[in-house]
N, C-alpha and C positions, 0 to 999 in steps of 0.2 A: 754368125761371124766365123772366121777361120779358126777361132779358138774352140769351136764346137758348141758354143752357147747358142741356144735358139732365141732369136730376137722376136720372131712371130711365127705362128704356124696355123695351118688350116688342114683339116682332114675329114674324110668321110666318116660319119658316125659309126659305120660298121667296120671300119678299118681295124685290123688286128696287128698294128705295128706300134712299137715303142718309139715315138718320135725322137726322144732324147738319145736313145741308142743309135738310131739311124743317123741322126745329125753328127754324133761323135765319130762314128765309123766313116761316113762319107767325107767329112771335113778332114779327117786324118789322111784318108786316101788322096784327097785333093791336094793337101800340103805336100805329100810325098811325090805326087806327080809334078807339082811346081818345082820342088827341089831337083828332081831328076832332069827336068827341062833346063834348069839353070846350070846344072853340072854338065849337061851336054851342049851348053851354049846355044840353046834353042829358046824361042819366045815361049813364055808361059801360056798355057792354054786358057782361052776364054770360056771354054765349055768342055765338059767331059760327060760321056753317057755310056750306059750299058743296058741292054735289054735282053731278057731271057724269055722262056716260055710262060712263066707265071708272074714275073715282076720286072720292072725296069726303073731306071733312075736317070736323071739329068742334073748336073751341077753346072751353074752358070755364074761366072764372076761378075760382081757388080762394081766393086772397087777392090783395092789391094787387101782389104780386111773383111769383105762381105761376099758371101756366095749364096745364091738362091738354089735350093734343092727341091726337086719334085720326084716323088716316088709314086709309081703308078702300077696298077695290076695289069693283067693281060688285055684289058679293054683299052688301055692307053695307046695312043697312036704317036710314035716317036716324033714325027715331024710337027704335029700339033703341040706336043709338050715343049719341044725346043722353041717353037715360035712364041708360045705363051710366056716362057721364061725370058726370052730376049726382050719382049715388050715390057714385061714387069721390071726387068733390070734397067731398061731405059727410063721408066717412070720413077724408079727409086733413086737413081743416080744423083739427081740434084739435092735430095734430102741427106745423102751420105757424104757429100764432099764439102 
């Protein structure tokens, strides 16, 4: 959720990432982006992404209180990650409203 608490997670067995730390940092960033958009009188983003040489992430809003986050290594293809999160958000939405 947007409170940084992991509701569910899945990761590669070899991943060297602290899922709770990543969730806390990215949900905090997502909340700050929401606030900045509201202050600028813009619509809040449904999706935020950043990709670098070694790691990338996508955060996709499901409802006002839930965000799906995917963190991928350099093998992740941004378009595929975004598409997968959009489909997952659509499947989860009925369970969360």
